[in-house]
C-alpha positions as CSV (number, residue, x, y, z in Angstrom):
1,M,-0.6,30.7,-0.8
2,M,-4.1,29.2,-1.2
3,T,-4.4,25.5,-0.9
4,R,-6.9,24.0,-3.4
5,Y,-8.9,20.8,-2.8
6,I,-9.8,18.1,-5.3
7,F,-12.4,15.6,-4.1
8,I,-12.5,12.2,-6.0
9,T,-15.7,10.2,-5.7
10,G,-16.8,7.0,-7.4
11,G,-20.1,5.5,-8.6
12,V,-21.8,2.5,-10.3
13,V,-19.5,-0.1,-8.8
14,S,-16.5,-0.4,-6.5
15,S,-12.9,-1.2,-7.6
16,L,-12.9,1.2,-10.5
17,G,-9.5,2.5,-9.4
18,K,-10.1,5.7,-7.4
19,G,-6.9,5.2,-5.6
20,I,-4.8,4.9,-8.8
21,A,-6.7,7.8,-10.3
22,S,-6.0,10.0,-7.3
23,A,-2.4,9.0,-7.2
24,A,-1.9,9.5,-11.0
25,L,-3.6,13.0,-10.9
26,G,-1.3,13.9,-7.9
27,A,1.7,12.8,-9.9
28,L,0.6,14.9,-12.9
29,L,0.2,18.0,-10.8
30,Q,3.5,17.3,-9.2
31,A,5.1,17.0,-12.6
32,R,4.0,20.6,-13.2
33,G,5.9,21.7,-10.2
34,Y,3.1,21.8,-7.7
35,K,3.2,20.4,-4.1
36,V,0.5,17.9,-3.4
37,R,-0.9,15.9,-0.5
38,L,-3.3,12.9,-0.9
39,R,-5.8,11.7,1.7
40,K,-8.3,8.9,2.0
41,L,-11.7,9.1,3.7
42,D,-12.9,5.6,4.5
43,P,-16.6,5.2,5.5
44,Y,-16.3,1.9,7.3
45,L,-16.8,1.8,11.1
46,N,-13.5,0.2,12.0
47,V,-11.1,2.6,13.7
48,D,-8.4,1.5,11.2
49,P,-7.8,-1.5,9.0
50,G,-5.3,-3.0,11.5
51,T,-7.7,-5.7,12.8
52,M,-9.3,-6.5,9.5
53,S,-8.6,-9.7,7.6
54,P,-6.5,-9.4,4.4
55,Y,-9.3,-11.1,2.7
56,Q,-11.6,-8.3,3.7
57,H,-9.4,-5.3,3.0
58,G,-6.2,-6.3,1.3
59,E,-2.9,-5.2,2.9
60,V,-2.6,-2.8,5.7
61,Y,-0.3,0.0,4.7
62,V,1.9,1.5,7.5
63,T,3.2,5.1,7.5
64,D,6.4,6.4,9.1
65,D,4.5,7.7,12.1
66,G,2.9,4.3,12.8
67,A,-0.6,4.7,11.3
68,E,-2.2,1.5,9.9
69,T,-4.0,2.7,6.8
70,D,-5.8,1.8,3.6
71,L,-3.6,0.3,0.8
72,D,-4.5,3.3,-1.4
73,L,-2.0,5.3,0.6
74,G,0.6,3.0,-0.8
75,H,-0.4,4.1,-4.3
76,Y,-0.2,7.7,-3.2
77,E,3.3,7.3,-1.9
78,R,4.6,5.3,-4.8
79,F,3.3,7.7,-7.4
80,T,4.3,11.0,-5.7
81,G,7.1,10.0,-3.3
82,V,5.3,12.1,-0.6
83,S,5.3,10.2,2.7
84,A,1.9,9.8,4.1
85,R,1.0,10.5,7.7
86,Q,-1.5,9.6,10.4
87,S,-3.5,12.6,9.3
88,D,-3.9,11.3,5.7
89,N,-6.4,8.5,6.5
90,I,-9.6,8.8,8.5
91,T,-12.5,6.4,9.0
92,T,-16.0,6.6,10.4
93,G,-14.8,4.7,13.4
94,R,-12.1,7.2,14.2
95,I,-14.4,10.1,13.6
96,Y,-17.0,8.6,16.0
97,Q,-14.3,7.6,18.5
98,T,-13.1,11.2,18.6
99,I,-16.6,12.7,19.0
100,L,-17.6,10.3,21.7
101,E,-14.4,10.9,23.7
102,K,-15.2,14.7,23.6
103,E,-18.8,14.0,24.6
104,R,-17.8,12.0,27.6
105,K,-15.5,14.8,28.7
106,G,-18.4,17.3,28.4
107,N,-16.6,19.3,25.6
108,Y,-19.9,19.9,23.8
109,L,-21.5,21.7,26.8
110,G,-24.6,19.6,26.9
111,A,-25.4,19.8,23.2
112,T,-27.3,16.9,21.5
113,I,-24.7,15.2,19.3
114,Q,-25.8,14.7,15.7
115,V,-24.4,13.7,12.3
116,I,-25.0,17.3,11.2
117,P,-23.1,19.4,12.4
118,H,-20.9,17.3,14.7
119,V,-19.9,14.4,12.5
120,T,-19.6,16.5,9.3
121,N,-17.6,19.2,11.2
122,A,-15.2,16.6,12.4
123,I,-14.7,15.3,8.8
124,K,-14.2,18.8,7.5
125,E,-11.6,19.5,10.2
126,F,-9.7,16.4,9.1
127,V,-9.8,17.4,5.5
128,L,-8.5,20.9,6.2
129,S,-6.0,20.0,8.9
130,D,-2.2,19.5,8.7
131,A,-2.1,20.4,5.0
132,G,1.1,22.5,5.3
133,D,2.3,24.6,2.4
134,V,0.9,22.3,-0.4
135,D,-0.8,23.6,-3.5
136,F,-3.3,20.8,-3.8
137,V,-4.9,18.4,-1.4
138,L,-6.5,15.4,-3.2
139,C,-9.2,13.7,-1.1
140,E,-10.5,10.3,-2.2
141,I,-13.8,9.2,-0.6
142,G,-14.0,5.4,-0.3
143,G,-16.9,3.3,-1.5
144,T,-19.5,4.5,-4.0
145,V,-22.0,7.3,-4.1
146,G,-25.3,6.1,-2.4
147,D,-23.6,3.9,0.2
148,I,-25.3,4.6,3.5
149,E,-22.0,4.6,5.4
150,G,-20.6,7.3,3.1
151,L,-23.4,9.8,3.4
152,P,-21.8,11.9,6.2
153,F,-18.6,12.2,4.1
154,F,-20.4,13.3,1.0
155,E,-22.3,15.8,3.1
156,A,-19.1,17.1,4.5
157,I,-17.4,17.6,1.2
158,R,-20.6,19.2,-0.2
159,Q,-20.4,21.7,2.6
160,L,-16.7,22.4,1.9
161,G,-17.6,23.0,-1.7
162,Q,-19.8,25.9,-0.5
163,E,-17.5,27.2,2.3
164,L,-14.2,27.3,0.5
165,E,-13.4,30.3,-1.7
166,P,-14.5,30.2,-5.4
167,Q,-12.2,28.1,-7.5
168,Q,-10.8,26.4,-4.4
169,A,-12.6,23.1,-4.8
170,V,-13.1,20.7,-7.7
171,F,-15.2,17.5,-7.7
172,V,-14.0,14.6,-9.9
173,H,-16.4,11.7,-10.2
174,L,-15.1,8.3,-11.4
175,T,-17.7,6.2,-13.1
176,L,-18.2,3.2,-15.4
177,L,-19.1,3.0,-19.1
178,P,-19.9,-0.6,-19.8
179,Y,-19.8,-2.0,-23.3
180,I,-22.6,-4.5,-24.1
181,A,-21.1,-6.8,-26.7
182,T,-24.4,-8.4,-27.8
183,A,-25.8,-5.0,-28.5
184,G,-22.6,-3.5,-29.9
185,E,-23.1,-0.4,-27.8
186,M,-21.5,1.5,-25.0
187,K,-24.1,2.3,-22.3
188,T,-24.1,5.7,-20.6
189,K,-27.1,5.1,-18.4
190,P,-25.1,3.8,-15.4
191,T,-23.0,7.0,-15.5
192,Q,-26.1,9.1,-15.7
193,H,-27.7,7.4,-12.7
194,S,-24.5,7.8,-10.7
195,V,-24.3,11.5,-11.4
196,K,-28.0,11.9,-10.7
197,E,-27.4,10.2,-7.2
198,L,-24.5,12.5,-6.6
199,R,-26.5,15.6,-7.6
200,S,-29.4,14.5,-5.4
201,I,-27.1,15.0,-2.3
202,G,-26.0,18.4,-3.5
203,I,-22.7,17.7,-5.2
204,L,-22.3,18.8,-8.8
205,P,-19.3,17.1,-10.4
206,N,-17.0,19.3,-12.4
207,I,-15.2,16.4,-14.2
208,L,-16.3,12.9,-15.1
209,L,-13.5,10.3,-15.3
210,C,-15.1,7.4,-17.2
211,R,-13.6,4.0,-17.0
212,S,-14.1,2.1,-20.3
213,E,-12.7,-0.8,-22.2
214,R,-13.0,1.2,-25.5
215,P,-12.7,4.9,-26.6
216,I,-15.8,6.9,-26.0
217,P,-17.5,7.7,-29.3
218,A,-18.3,11.4,-29.9
219,D,-22.1,10.9,-29.7
220,E,-21.8,9.2,-26.3
221,R,-19.5,11.9,-25.0
222,R,-22.0,14.6,-26.0
223,K,-24.8,12.6,-24.5
224,I,-22.9,12.2,-21.2
225,A,-22.1,15.9,-21.1
226,L,-25.7,16.9,-21.9
227,F,-27.4,14.6,-19.3
228,C,-24.8,15.0,-16.6
229,N,-24.5,18.8,-17.0
230,V,-20.8,19.0,-17.6
231,R,-18.7,20.3,-20.6
232,E,-17.7,17.8,-23.3
233,G,-14.1,18.6,-22.4
234,S,-14.8,17.5,-18.9
235,V,-15.7,14.0,-19.9
236,I,-12.4,12.2,-19.7
237,E,-12.0,8.6,-20.8
238,A,-10.0,6.4,-18.6
239,L,-9.0,3.3,-20.7
240,D,-7.3,0.3,-19.2
241,A,-3.5,0.8,-19.3
242,Q,-0.9,-1.9,-19.8
243,H,0.6,-1.1,-16.4
244,I,-0.5,1.2,-13.5
245,Y,2.6,3.3,-13.9
246,E,1.4,4.3,-17.4
247,V,-1.8,5.8,-16.0
248,P,-0.3,9.3,-15.5
249,L,0.7,9.4,-19.2
250,E,-2.7,8.1,-20.3
251,Y,-4.5,10.7,-18.1
252,H,-2.3,13.5,-19.4
253,S,-2.9,12.5,-23.0
254,R,-6.6,12.7,-22.3
255,G,-6.3,16.1,-20.7
256,L,-7.2,15.3,-17.1
257,D,-4.6,17.6,-15.5
258,S,-5.3,20.4,-17.9
259,E,-9.1,20.2,-17.3
260,V,-8.6,20.2,-13.5
261,L,-6.4,23.3,-13.8
262,R,-9.0,24.9,-16.1
263,H,-11.6,24.5,-13.4
264,F,-9.3,26.2,-10.9
265,G,-8.7,29.0,-13.4
266,M,-5.0,28.1,-13.5
267,V,-4.6,26.5,-16.9
268,N,-2.9,29.6,-18.5
269,E,-0.4,30.1,-15.7
270,A,0.5,26.4,-15.1
271,P,3.9,25.2,-16.2
272,L,4.0,22.3,-18.7
273,P,4.5,19.0,-17.0
274,D,7.9,17.2,-16.9
275,L,6.9,13.6,-17.6
276,T,10.5,12.4,-18.3
277,R,10.3,10.1,-15.2
278,W,7.1,8.5,-16.3
279,T,8.1,8.0,-20.0
280,G,11.3,6.4,-18.8
281,I,9.4,4.0,-16.6
282,S,6.9,3.2,-19.4
283,E,9.8,2.5,-21.8
284,S,11.4,0.1,-19.3
285,L,8.1,-1.7,-18.7
286,R,7.5,-2.2,-22.4
287,K,11.0,-3.2,-23.4
288,P,12.6,-5.4,-20.7
289,D,15.8,-7.2,-21.4
290,G,14.5,-10.5,-20.0
291,S,12.4,-11.9,-17.2
292,V,12.6,-13.7,-13.9
293,T,10.0,-15.7,-12.0
294,I,9.5,-15.1,-8.2
295,A,7.4,-17.4,-6.1
296,I,5.5,-15.6,-3.4
297,V,4.8,-18.3,-0.8
298,G,2.1,-16.8,1.4
299,K,-1.1,-17.4,3.3
300,Y,-3.4,-15.0,1.4
301,V,-2.4,-15.7,-2.2
302,I,-6.0,-16.0,-3.4
303,L,-6.2,-12.2,-2.9
304,P,-3.1,-10.5,-4.4
305,D,-4.1,-7.2,-2.9
306,A,-3.1,-8.7,0.5
307,Y,0.5,-8.3,-0.9
308,K,0.0,-5.2,-3.0
309,S,3.2,-3.3,-1.8
310,V,5.3,-6.5,-2.2
311,I,4.1,-7.0,-5.8
312,E,4.9,-3.4,-6.6
313,A,8.3,-3.5,-4.9
314,L,9.2,-6.6,-6.9
315,N,8.2,-4.7,-10.1
316,H,10.4,-1.8,-9.0
317,G,13.3,-4.2,-8.5
318,G,12.5,-5.4,-12.1
319,L,12.7,-1.9,-13.4
320,A,16.1,-1.4,-11.7
321,N,17.4,-4.5,-13.4
322,K,15.5,-4.0,-16.7
323,V,13.7,-7.3,-16.4
324,K,10.0,-8.3,-16.2
325,V,9.1,-9.9,-12.9
326,N,6.6,-12.8,-13.3
327,I,5.0,-13.9,-10.0
328,R,4.1,-17.4,-9.2
329,W,1.5,-17.5,-6.4
330,V,2.1,-20.5,-4.0
331,S,-0.1,-21.2,-1.0
332,S,2.1,-21.8,2.1
333,E,-0.9,-23.7,3.6
334,G,-0.6,-26.3,0.9
335,F,3.0,-27.0,2.1
336,D,1.8,-27.6,5.7
337,N,1.2,-31.2,4.5
338,P,4.5,-33.1,4.9
339,D,3.6,-35.0,1.7
340,A,3.2,-31.9,-0.4
341,D,5.5,-31.8,-3.4
342,L,7.5,-28.6,-3.1
343,E,9.4,-29.4,-6.3
344,S,6.3,-29.3,-8.5
345,E,5.4,-25.8,-7.1
346,L,8.9,-24.2,-6.8
347,S,11.0,-25.8,-9.6
348,G,12.2,-23.3,-12.1
349,V,11.7,-20.2,-10.0
350,H,14.6,-17.7,-9.8
351,G,13.7,-16.5,-6.3
352,I,11.4,-17.2,-3.4
353,L,9.8,-14.5,-1.3
354,L,8.2,-15.3,2.1
355,P,5.9,-12.4,3.0
356,G,4.4,-11.2,6.2
357,G,1.3,-12.7,7.9
358,F,-0.1,-13.9,11.2
359,G,-1.1,-17.2,12.8
360,E,-0.3,-20.9,12.6
361,R,-2.0,-21.7,9.3
362,G,0.7,-21.9,6.6
363,A,3.6,-21.5,9.1
364,T,5.1,-25.0,8.5
365,G,4.7,-24.4,4.7
366,K,6.8,-21.2,4.9
367,M,9.5,-23.1,6.9
368,R,9.6,-25.8,4.3
369,A,9.9,-23.2,1.5
370,A,12.7,-21.5,3.4
371,Q,14.5,-24.8,3.7
372,Y,14.0,-25.6,0.0
373,A,15.5,-22.2,-0.9
374,R,18.4,-22.6,1.6
375,E,19.4,-26.0,0.5
376,R,19.1,-25.4,-3.2
377,K,20.9,-22.0,-3.1
378,I,17.8,-20.2,-4.5
379,P,17.7,-16.5,-3.6
380,C,15.2,-16.2,-0.7
381,F,13.7,-13.0,0.9
382,G,11.9,-13.4,4.2
383,I,9.8,-10.4,5.4
384,C,8.5,-10.1,9.0
385,Y,6.6,-13.3,9.6
386,G,8.5,-14.8,6.7
387,M,11.8,-14.0,8.4
388,Q,10.6,-15.4,11.7
389,M,9.6,-18.7,10.1
390,A,13.0,-18.8,8.2
391,V,14.7,-18.4,11.6
392,V,12.7,-21.1,13.2
393,E,13.6,-23.4,10.3
394,A,17.3,-22.6,10.6
395,A,17.1,-23.2,14.4
396,R,15.7,-26.7,13.8
397,N,17.7,-27.8,10.8
398,M,20.9,-25.8,11.0
399,A,21.5,-25.3,14.7
400,G,19.9,-28.6,15.8
401,I,17.3,-27.0,18.1
402,K,14.6,-29.5,17.4
403,D,11.9,-28.0,19.6
404,A,12.4,-24.5,18.3
405,G,9.2,-22.6,17.7
406,T,7.2,-19.4,18.2
407,T,4.9,-18.4,21.1
408,E,2.5,-16.9,18.5
409,F,0.9,-20.4,18.4
410,G,1.8,-22.6,21.3
411,Q,4.5,-22.8,24.1
412,P,7.6,-24.3,22.5
413,T,10.5,-25.6,24.6
414,H,12.7,-23.2,22.7
415,P,10.8,-19.9,21.9
416,V,13.1,-18.7,19.2
417,V,10.3,-16.2,18.3
418,G,8.4,-14.6,21.1
419,I,5.9,-11.8,21.8
420,M,7.3,-8.4,22.5
421,Q,6.0,-6.7,25.7
422,Q,8.5,-3.8,25.8
423,W,10.6,-1.8,23.3
424,V,12.1,1.7,22.9
425,K,10.5,4.2,20.5
426,G,12.5,7.5,20.4
427,N,13.0,8.5,24.0
428,T,10.1,6.5,25.5
429,V,9.6,2.9,26.4
430,E,6.5,1.2,24.8
431,T,4.8,-1.6,26.7
432,R,2.1,-4.0,25.7
433,A,0.1,-6.6,27.7
434,V,-0.2,-10.1,26.4
435,D,-4.0,-10.0,26.7
436,G,-4.4,-6.4,25.7
437,D,-6.3,-4.9,22.7
438,M,-5.3,-6.1,19.3
439,G,-5.8,-2.9,17.3
440,G,-3.0,-0.4,17.1
441,T,-0.8,-2.2,19.7
442,M,1.9,-3.6,17.5
443,R,5.4,-2.2,16.9
444,L,4.3,0.2,14.2
445,G,6.1,2.8,12.1
446,A,9.7,3.7,11.3
447,Y,12.4,2.5,13.6
448,P,16.2,2.7,13.2
449,A,18.5,-0.3,12.9
450,I,22.3,-0.8,12.9
451,L,23.9,-3.0,10.3
452,K,27.0,-5.1,10.8
453,P,30.0,-3.8,8.9
454,G,31.0,-6.1,6.1
455,S,27.6,-7.8,6.0
456,K,25.7,-8.3,2.7
457,V,22.9,-6.0,3.8
458,A,25.5,-3.3,4.7
459,E,26.8,-3.6,1.2
460,I,23.3,-3.5,-0.3
461,Y,22.3,-0.4,1.6
462,G,25.7,1.3,1.3
463,T,25.5,2.4,5.0
464,N,25.5,0.9,8.5
465,A,22.5,2.8,9.7
466,I,19.0,2.5,8.3
467,E,15.4,3.3,9.2
468,E,12.5,1.1,8.1
469,R,8.8,0.6,8.8
470,H,7.5,-2.1,11.1
471,R,4.3,-3.9,11.8
472,H,4.6,-6.9,14.2
473,R,3.9,-8.1,17.6
474,Y,6.5,-11.0,17.8
475,E,10.3,-10.8,17.5
476,V,13.2,-13.2,17.1
477,N,14.7,-14.0,20.5
478,I,18.2,-12.4,20.7
479,G,19.1,-15.0,23.3
480,Y,19.5,-17.6,20.6
481,M,21.8,-15.5,18.5
482,E,25.0,-17.2,19.5
483,Q,23.7,-20.7,18.7
484,L,22.3,-19.6,15.3
485,E,25.3,-17.6,14.3
486,A,27.5,-20.6,15.1
487,A,25.4,-22.6,12.7
488,G,25.7,-20.1,9.9
489,L,22.7,-17.7,10.3
490,K,24.2,-14.3,10.9
491,F,22.4,-11.5,12.7
492,S,23.5,-8.7,10.4
493,G,21.1,-5.9,11.7
494,V,19.8,-5.1,15.2
495,S,18.1,-2.3,17.0
496,P,20.3,0.5,18.3
497,D,20.2,-0.9,21.8
498,G,21.2,-4.4,20.5
499,V,18.1,-6.1,21.9
500,L,15.9,-6.6,18.8
501,P,17.1,-8.6,15.8
502,E,16.2,-6.8,12.6
503,I,18.0,-8.7,9.8
504,V,19.5,-12.2,9.4
505,E,21.4,-13.6,6.5
506,V,22.6,-17.2,5.7
507,E,26.3,-17.6,5.1
508,D,27.5,-19.6,2.1
509,H,24.4,-18.7,0.1
510,P,24.1,-16.5,-2.9
511,W,21.2,-14.4,-1.4
512,F,19.2,-15.4,1.7
513,I,18.1,-12.5,3.8
514,G,15.3,-12.1,6.3
515,V,14.1,-8.8,7.7
516,Q,11.8,-8.0,10.6
517,F,10.5,-4.8,8.9
518,H,8.6,-4.2,5.7
519,P,10.9,-2.7,3.1
520,E,8.2,-3.0,0.4
521,L,6.5,0.0,2.0
522,K,9.3,2.4,1.1
523,S,9.9,1.3,-2.5
524,R,9.1,3.6,-5.4
525,P,9.1,3.0,-9.1
526,F,11.6,5.8,-9.6
527,E,13.6,4.8,-6.4
528,P,13.4,1.0,-5.9
529,H,14.2,-0.2,-2.4
530,P,17.8,-1.5,-2.2
531,L,16.8,-4.9,-0.9
532,F,14.4,-5.5,-3.8
533,R,16.8,-4.2,-6.3
534,S,19.4,-6.6,-5.0
535,F,17.0,-9.5,-4.7
536,I,15.9,-9.3,-8.3
537,E,19.6,-8.9,-9.4
538,A,20.3,-12.1,-7.6
539,A,17.3,-13.8,-9.2
540,K,18.5,-12.5,-12.6
541,S,21.9,-14.1,-12.0
542,Q,20.1,-17.3,-11.1
543,E,18.1,-17.1,-14.4
544,R,21.4,-16.9,-16.3
545,M,22.7,-20.0,-14.5
546,V,19.5,-21.9,-15.3
């Protein structure tokens, strides 16, 4: 079987939606019965996004095998259900790190190390490696054409376009068609210039995916095709959709998947797509039975992409319960002030979610929000750092441990949350130094947990053994379990060796659960995560009571 490659590039401006476009195209090919794999080539010099601020990069997406990756891999997984791996995201930093390690070992036998061929060869090796038995590998190149950081990546895929067999590579270029309201015209010049830039480095796009607020008039379509040297049928309009999960249907209606298969010479043999899954999701999104409001009390709320997977997992929970989920963004930093009025920010919400994060800023605010939800019997979901702050709050106000705190910022008398320096992964013991490197040193990836029989989480999952993805450096101290459980905070999930608390839940509360892992990373629109499904169900019940 021959694996075919689809390279997705972008031009004019960033944030056009290459990640969604790649994911949607992968979903359409999958709907036709093909196996797909999606990859992201990131030109920035960081080795991975693990040490980057959420304000810089949005959320860090974590794979089962412990890779810290770009958030677009979350889109890939949510649209296709194909679990991403370490080998599905590469950066300039990792490429150079690999090359320099080889150079120091003398692997290049004294050669002068250059961008061409050494860097480009390393990129090509990444693109072609570990593909398995898939029919299509879709590779998204980050940034826009013309970025100096991206030039080695564009050169590498240009070379692959020449080296692969005929009809084994297709180039899809995503571009912008702005509409100038004062002139009453759609302007094609930015697209022309973007394609000209791409052609100047030797890449001839086969398909143009044009983002536009309005349908492309026939004259403009012909003009784009003429000046960009593509068929009219290869100019595909990409209009704004009501919801990202309607993008596959939109792209199919515009003929994107058929055009891709035509360029591969496969259009006549390709089976028709089964889009039942996507039409069902679209119907549920357009015709909900009601709505709930969830407050996300976080540190990075001015940039929603910092919580991208959380947002989508809440939407999946809404799909499962046939309700629209409205999100109320609340800054936990604002609640650090003891005089802050929580009631004005949180009144009327049907659920409160405390997401992950790092550092002291906003910590007190998260604890106050947890206390508000606990005392008012509002469904509350703490994730990672959110769980830790909820536990510290419970230690102080339920168990009476007034000096309870976390060693993440300070040296409290009672370190209810502390740094992990050793844990078990598979058959090996992982160790970390307190003053060691920051990047790639957390407890990362999928780890198993054992649930307490009869607990709420065991009922939600329908099993007593689970596996979830982690990304954290600090952990709730198991030594305080007896005191906390006596006060009504139950440890309902722990690591198989019983050392690391994974889940806590408040007794005598309709729904108050904290988890050390990130369940949002495994939620899919067609397979909502059990915890998010249950959380929104509890919020829906709260809405009825209100």
